[in-house]
N, C-alpha and C positions, 0 to 999 in steps of 0.2 A: 327525282327531286329528294336527298338525302335530309333527313328529321333529323332532331336532335339526339335521341338517343343511338343510333347510328354513328350520327360525326363523334360522339363523345368515345365508342369502342376505337373510331379509328386513330380518335387524339391518343389511348393508351397506346395502339401500335407505333404510332407515330413516338412516343417517349420514350421508346426501348431504347434506340440509337444512343440518345441521348444518357440515358441512363450507364448503358454500358462505354460511353465516352469518358463518362466522369470517371467510374469505376476504374478504367485505363491508367490515372494517372493519381492513385489511392494518398488522400492527405485529407486530413480531415474535414477541410470546407470541401472540398471535392466529395468525398464522402455524404456530407449533411446535406447536398445539395441534390444528389443520387437519392438519396433516400427521401427527398422533400417528393422529387418529382416519381418517386415509386409509390408514395402515399397518396400523392392526387393520381396516380393512376389506378391504382386501387380503389377509391373514392368515384372512381368515374365505373367504375365497376359495377359498384352499388348501385349511383346514380341512373346507368342507362336502363336497366333493368327494370328500377322502378318507374321510371317515365314513360315507358315502353306499353307496359304494363296499364299506366294508370289513364295516359292519353289513347290509348287502345292504337299504339301504333307499332306493335311487333311487326317483324319483318322477316323474308325469309334468309336476305343480306344478313340481317342483325344476329338470328337464328346461327349460322353459318361464322360471323366474325366474333360475334361474342367470346362463346368459347375458344375461337381459335388466337383470340387475342390473349384472353389469362393463358393460355398454353406457351406464346411466344414472350408476355414477360416473364412467366417463373423461369421458364427455361434458359432464357438470356441470361437473366440474372445469376442462376445457379453456374451456366459456363463462366461467367465472369469472376465468381466464388470460389470457382475451383481453379482457375487462372491463378488466382491472386495465393492460391494455399489457404483460404480463410473456412472452407466446405472442402471436404472430403470426395472424390470423385462418385466414389461406391453410390454417396446419396443424390448425386443431381443423375445418376445414371437408374437409380429407382423410379425416383421421379417422373424421368422423361419417356422410360421405357414403359411406366403404367399409362402416363396419359397416350404411348400411341396404340397399348393395346386397345387401353378402351375405347378411342377412337374408333380404331378397324372392328372391334364389335358394333358397334353404334351404326357403322356402314354398312357389315354385313345383313344386320338386326334391319334397317332402313330400305337395303334392298326387296328383303324379303317382305316389306311393309306395314314394320312393329319399331316402334320410336322404344329408346330405353334412354328414360329420364336420368336428371342426376340427382342419385338417393343423398338421402340427410347425411350417408358418412362423406360422399362424393363433396357436397358444399362443406362441411367440415374441415374435409384435408385443403381444400382450397384456402378458407379461411385461415386453417393453420399453421398454413406455407407462407400464406402474407403476412400472419404477424410475426413467424418465425424470420422472415427475410428482413424485418424493420431492423432490426438492430446489429443482422449480419451485414447490409449496407453501410449502416454507418461504423461500425466496429471499431469504432476507440471510446473509450472510457465519459462515462457522461454523467456527471453529481455522485462521482462517487461507484456508478453500475459499471462493472463487465457487460458491456451490450457484446463482447463476442462469443463469452461462456452463455451470454443471457440466451442468443441467439442460436447456437448450438444445440443448447438444451430445448428449446422450442422446435429448433428443426427435427430431433429425434423425433417427439411425439407425433412433428405431421408427417416422417417416415412412415411410423407405425400405421397412422391413419390412410395414408398413402396405399400400403399394401393391404388394408384390410377393405379400404374399398375398391380398389383394384379386384383383389379376390372375389367381393361380393360380387361383383358386373360380372367375373367370369362365370362362377358360380351359378348366378341367375341366368345367364348366357346357354350355361350348359343345360339347366333345367330345361329351357326352351325349344333348342336345337340339337341337345347333344342326342347322338345316335346310339 
């Protein structure tokens, strides 16, 4: 039977096609709704981990799907923003390649009986990416704020954190298993 934290994670994945569909028809109303869905999805990420730990409902399914759901959400939104011309492709490439690389390193480590947990930079990277994507998804001026510019500046910071945290994982992996 599926517990509440895992159900929230599944809902995050199920939100992705709706966010993508809304962004396919960019105008203030669809982008506002896409932003709202993205915010709800991000909040489920906070809630599922909290609930799983608090009520001792951590499962292997949740350990697998939770980080995957984050990657699916972030990567899908970035690809749509590139399609719309709102984010440069190299930014999406850096973020997506880092995620694939770290996932691969974690798989190798797990095969050798080790767990590479998310460090503070990896967590900060995820938070910063999420914060940056909110104004980028909305994209239209709001209360005199150029949300596209704000999102782009925040995304630049997120990319720096993405590269740094990826390097951190690579270095840590090399120190343990490098020959």
